[in-house]
N, C-alpha and C positions, 0 to 999 in steps of 0.2 A: 334187537334189530328194529329200527324204525323205518317203516315203509309206508309211504302215503300214496294213495291212489285217488284220482279224480277223473271225471269225464272231460274230454277235450271240448273247448269252445269252438263251435263251427258256425260259419256263415251259411246263409241259405244257398242251396245248390239245386239245379234242375234234376240231378241224379242223386237221390238220397243214398247214404251209405249205411252199413251196419254200425250199430253202436259199438264204440271202442273205449276201453278203459286204458288210460295212460298212467303208468306207474313211474314216479320220479324217485330215483334213488338218492337220498340225501346223506344219511349216515348209517353205517352198519356196524354195530358193536356186538362182539361175541364175548360171552362170559367164559372165563377160564383161559385156555390157551388160544391166542390170537394167531390165526394163520390165514393165508390167502385162500379163499374159497370162491367157487363160481356159483352164481345164483341162476337157476333155471326156472323159467315161468312157462307153463304149458297152457294152451287154450282150454277154457272151461265154458261150456254152454255157448259156444260160438262167440265168446267175447275174448278179445285179444288184449294181452298185457305186454306192453313194450317198455323195456328199460331204456331210458334216454340218458345219454351223457350230457350233463349240464353245459359242458364246454362246447360240445357240438351244437346244442340247442341254441346257445347264445351267439353262435358264429354269425359273422356278418353275411348278409345276403349278397349273392353275386351280382344280380341285376338291380338297377334302381328305377324308381318310378319316373324320375326326371329323364333318365335315358330312354325309357319306353315311350314317354310322352313326346320326346323330341323325334324319335323314329316315326311315330304316327303323324305328327305335324309335318315333318319333312316329306313323308310319303304322300300325304294328302295335298299339301300346298306344292304342287308341281306344275308340269306343263299344262295340265288341265285348266288351271287358273288363267293361263295366257289365252286359251281358246274360248273361255266362258263368255266374256262380254260380246264377242261377235255372234255367238249362238243365241244369247238371250235378248239381244237388242230388238229383234222383231216382236217378241212377246211383251216387252216393257218391264219396268222395274218391279212393280207390285206382283204381277203373276210369277215372274222368275224368282223373286224373293220367297214367296210362299212355297213354290215348288222346291227350292233348295232346302227349306226348313223341313218339309215333309220327307224329302229324300234322306236327309240327315237322320231323322227319327227312325225311318225304315232301316237304314244301314246300321244304326246303332243296335237295334234289336237283333239283326242278323249277325253282327259281330259278337254280341254276347252269347248267342246260341253257338257260334263257331268255337269260342274259347271253352265253353262248357263241355262240348263234345271232345275237344282236344285234350283238356286236362283229365277228363274221365278216362280216356283211352290211355293216356300216359300213366295214370295210376294202375290201371289193369295190367299194363305191360311192365310195371315196375322199372320205368326208365330212370336211370341215374344221370344227373347233370354233371358233366366233367368240368374240371377247372378251366381249361383253355378252349374248349369247343362246346358248341350247342348241339344237343341231341334233339333234332327237330322231327316231329311227326307230321308229315306233309298232308296236304289236302287229299292227295291221291290215296294215301294209306288210310286216312280217316274214312273216306268214302268206301273203300274196299272192305274195311272191317265192319262197317255198319250197313252198307247197302249191297254188299256182295261184289263179285267180279265185274258185273256189268256197270255198277255204279263207280267202281274204281277206274275202269277203262274210260268211261265218259268224263269223269273228273280229270283224268290225266290229259285227255285230248283238249278239253276246255282250258285247263290251267296252262298247258304248254302254249296254246294259241294266244291266251291272254298275256302270258309273260313276254312272248315275242312281240306282240303288237305294242305293248307298253314300252319295251326297250326300243323298238323302232321309232316310236313317237319321241322318246327322250333324245336319242341320237340325232334324229332329224332336226328337232327344235334347237338343240345345243349348237349345231353347225350354223343354223340360220341366225341365231343371236350373235355368235362370235363373228359372223361375217360383217356385222355392222361396225365392229371394232378393228378387225384385222382383214386386210385385203388378200384373202386366200380362198380357195374353193370351199364351199360348205361341207362337202364330203370329207375333206382332209381335216377340217376343224372339228367336225363331229367325231371322227376317229380319235383325234388327239384328246378331246375332252373326255370321251369314254375310257380311254386308256389310263388317264390319270386316276380315276376312281376305281378302275379295275385293279391297278397296282396297289392302291391304298387298302382294298379289302383283302387281296391275296397275300400281300407281304405284311401289312400291319395287323391283320387278324381282327377278331370281333371287338376286343377292348379298345384298340387304337381307333378303329372305325367309329365306335360308339362316341369316343371323345370328340373326334373331328366332326362327326355329324351333329353333335350337340352345339358346338360353336357355330357351325354353318347355319343351323336352324335358328339360333338366337340372332345371328346377323340378318338372316332372311326376314324374320318377323320384324326386326327393327327397321329394315328398309321398307317393308310393306306399310308399317305405321307411318313412317316419314313420307312416303309417296301419297298416302291417303290424306294426311294432314296438309301437305303442301297443295295438293289438288283442290281440297276444300277451301283453303285460305285464298288461293289465287283464282277461284271461280270455277273449279272443275265440276262442282255438284250444284245443280239448280233445283234440288228438291225432289219430291216424290211425284211430281207432275209428269206429263207425257202421255202418249197414246198407248193404252194397254190392249193387247189382243190375246185373250185366253186361248183362242184356237191355235196359236203358235206354241203353246206350252209343250205339247208332246215332242216337238223337235228338239227341245232343250234338255230332255231327260238323259240321253246318253252322255253328253258332256258334263252334266251335273253329277251323275254317278261317277264318271271318270275322275272328276275333280275331288270328290269326297271319299272315294274308296281307299282303304288302308288294309283291307282284309287279307291281302296276301302276306302280311306280316304277322297274322294271328298265330300260326305255329311257332314262329320265331319268338314272339312275345311270351308265349306260354313257357317255352324253354328258358328264355332270358330271365323271367321272373320266377322260375323254378316251380311253376304250377300253382302259385299263390293266387287264388281266384280274387281275393279282396284287392290285392295290388293290381292285378290285371284289369279288373273292372274299373277301378279308379283311373288307371292310365288311359283306358279306352274312352271313358266319359270326358275327361279333361282334354285328352289329345285330339278327340274328334270335334269338340265344341269350339276350340280355338280356330281351326281352319274354317268352320262354318261362319263364325263371326267375321273373320278376315275376308271371306268370299262375299258376304253380304255387303260389306263396306266397299270392297273393290268393285263389285258390280254396280253399285250406286254411283260411285265416282266416275267410272268409265262410261256408263250409259248417260249420265248427266253431261259429260263432255261431248259425247257423240251427238246429243240433241242440238248442240250449237253449230253443227256442220250440216249443210244442206245435202251433200252427197253421202252415199252409204260408204263408210270407211270403218276398218277395224279399230275399235276404241283404243286398243293397246298401241297400235301404230300411231294414233294421235298423241298418246302420252309420250311416246318417244320423240315426237317432233316439237313439242312445246319447249319453251325456254324459261320455265319457272324454276329458278334456283337450282339448276343442275338436275332437273327432272329426268332428262333423257338418260344421263349416266346412271341415276338411281334405278330407273326402270330396267335398263339393260343388266345392271348388276343383280337386281332382284330376280330377273328372269333366269340368269345363269344359276343362282343359288337355288331357285325353285326346281329347276330341272336336275341339278346335281344332287340335292337331297332326296328327290324322288328316285333318281337312278340308284342311289346307295341302298334304299330300302328294297326296291324291286330286284336289284342284282343280288343282294344278300339272300332274300327269300327264294329266288329262282335258282340260284346256284346250290343252295342247301337242298332243294328239291332233287336236283340231279345227283348230288352227292349221296343222298339216301338211296336212290335207285342203283347207283354204281356199287355202293356198299352191300346192297342186297345181292347183286350179281356175284360179288366177291365171296360172300358167305355161301351162296348156293354152289359155286364152283369148288370151294374148299370142301364142302360136304360130299360132293361127287368124287373128289380126289382122295377122300378120307384123310384130310389133314387134321392133326391133333389140335387141341385147344391152344396149347402153348405156341405151336407153329403158326396157327391162325392169328393169334395176337401179335406175333412178330411180323407176320405178313401185313396185317392191317396197319401197324405202325410204319412199316417200310413204304407202303404205297399211299399213305394218307395225303402227303403233299401232291403226289401225282394225281390222286383222285380229285383233289381240290382244283388243280390246274385244268384237268379234263372237263370238270363240271363248269368251271368258269368259261372255258373256251366254247363249250356247247351253247352257252347263253350269248356270248359276245359275237362270235363269228357270223351266224345267220342274221343277227340284228344289224350289224355293220353292212353286210352285203345288201340287204333289202333297202335300208335307209339311204344308201348311196346310189342305188340304181332306180328306185321307184320315185317319180316326181310327185310332189305334194303328199308325201308319205305321212306327215304329221296329222293332217285333217282326217284322212281315211282311217288311220290307225286308232285315233281317239273315238271315232264313231263306232267302229267294230268292237273295240275293247269295252266301251261303256254300254253300248246297246245290247250286246249279245253275251260276250264272255263273262263280264262281271255280273250281269243279271242272273245268268245260269249258275255260275260258280258260287257267288256270294249272296244270291237271292233265293234260288231254288234248293240248293244242296244243304245249307245249314238246317232249315226246319225238317227236311227229309231225313237227314242223319239223326237229328235229335228224336224224331218220331220213331225211327227204327230202334234206337237205344232204349227209349222209354217202353216200347213194346216188349223188348227182351227183359226189362227190369220190372214188369208190371206184376209184382207179387202183391200179397195182401197188404203188407205194410207200406207199399208205395202207391197204392191205387189213388189215394187222395191227391198226392203230388202230381200224378199223371193226369188226373181229370182236370187239374188247374192249368197245367202246361199246354195241353193239346189245343184249346181254342186259340192260344197265341200262335202256335205252330201253323194252324190252319190259315189264320189271317195273313201271316207272313208269307206262306207259300202261295196263297191266292194273289196277293199283291205283286209278288215277283212274276207270276204267270201273266198277269194283266200287263205289266211293263214290257214283258217279252213279246206278247202278241201285238201290243201297240207299236213296237219297233218294227216288227215284220210288216204290218200294214203300212207303216210310214215308208219303209223302203220299197214297198210295192206301189207307192203313190196313191194308195186308197185314202190315206189321211193327208190333209194339207201340210206342207213343210214350211 
């Protein structure tokens, strides 16, 4: 019998694991009578031996990096990019560009912390990825398991508020854009636009939605590049000049964060890429850098155009009015794609959050009624579609109601979502959860890793706290707006 064992190759992780020996079974020859026998490997000295099936090991991964990148790009380049030039024009191009770059770096660190915590919890729970569905560990569950019941409750309230404010912004903006093309009420058009993507996700499932989202994202990026090139060629960008006012920078932070955040997709990405940290990190790095580059160029073009007008006007509205080679049509098409791809990512992550909570209630009720495992499995299969429908309705119904009844819902929703919800949920929570997990894992063998990680966690948490306090002072009119 030839049995070869070797230690697995592992990438760096915030949470070090026990050393594991992986035994690969190649050929087993028995002298004498050959018969089918089972090979049992028991753990010795806390080291695990795992017999891997080579066919399963070489099986194709379910999720792709390209799909994950398109989800991140589609979620980041959304309605926030349409509000960005109007918010950054008082500060000027250079201050706003530096602010965007710093916010991107801050959010990148937070996203990497978030996926580290999520993957570590998935491993501890031994979550298996199904063929047709994603088993997503929500932000609420992550906070509850690391920070306790209070942390879970706070994360739930913040996440639900963020999800609804984001959806309200998307629905409101989609109706406003379609109103330029179709002479119908904005509320009706917003409902119609949202219904199209809701049907896509509910009926088509994750795989179909993934393919559609990739094509929409490619089209959106192509239009963005075309808009920027045409604007520069026809005189839309006059250079880096202009009046810079660093005192106006704090007012730009909420919309910058709203424009660059994709962190609500982190649990979905971890499940989609099957907990592979290398692929997840690569997807986040590339997927977040592309929107940053696009935002910087978009902001430069829009602010350069607005400098040519005496009165204060939304730069995006100016782009829709010009007659440069079909610019108006391209801007409107790009705006719809930006809102649509963002809506797909948010709706997917938000509905999965509610599905997880509903499935937990189903399991608890089954335990109280003393339902057997076989009956529980049948019951889960029977109500799976019903659960998906209820979860989707819980996301869509309130968002449609508020967006159609509250005037100027888009502007208010982006300020609240970026300034408070996203800063707390994706700025304060990731380092806090990582700190709690490191404290629980602070054994002798992990002390070195813990000592290296904690300064980063402290800096990330303090920066998030500064942004939050600054936004509170901004809203109280203590700081200039």
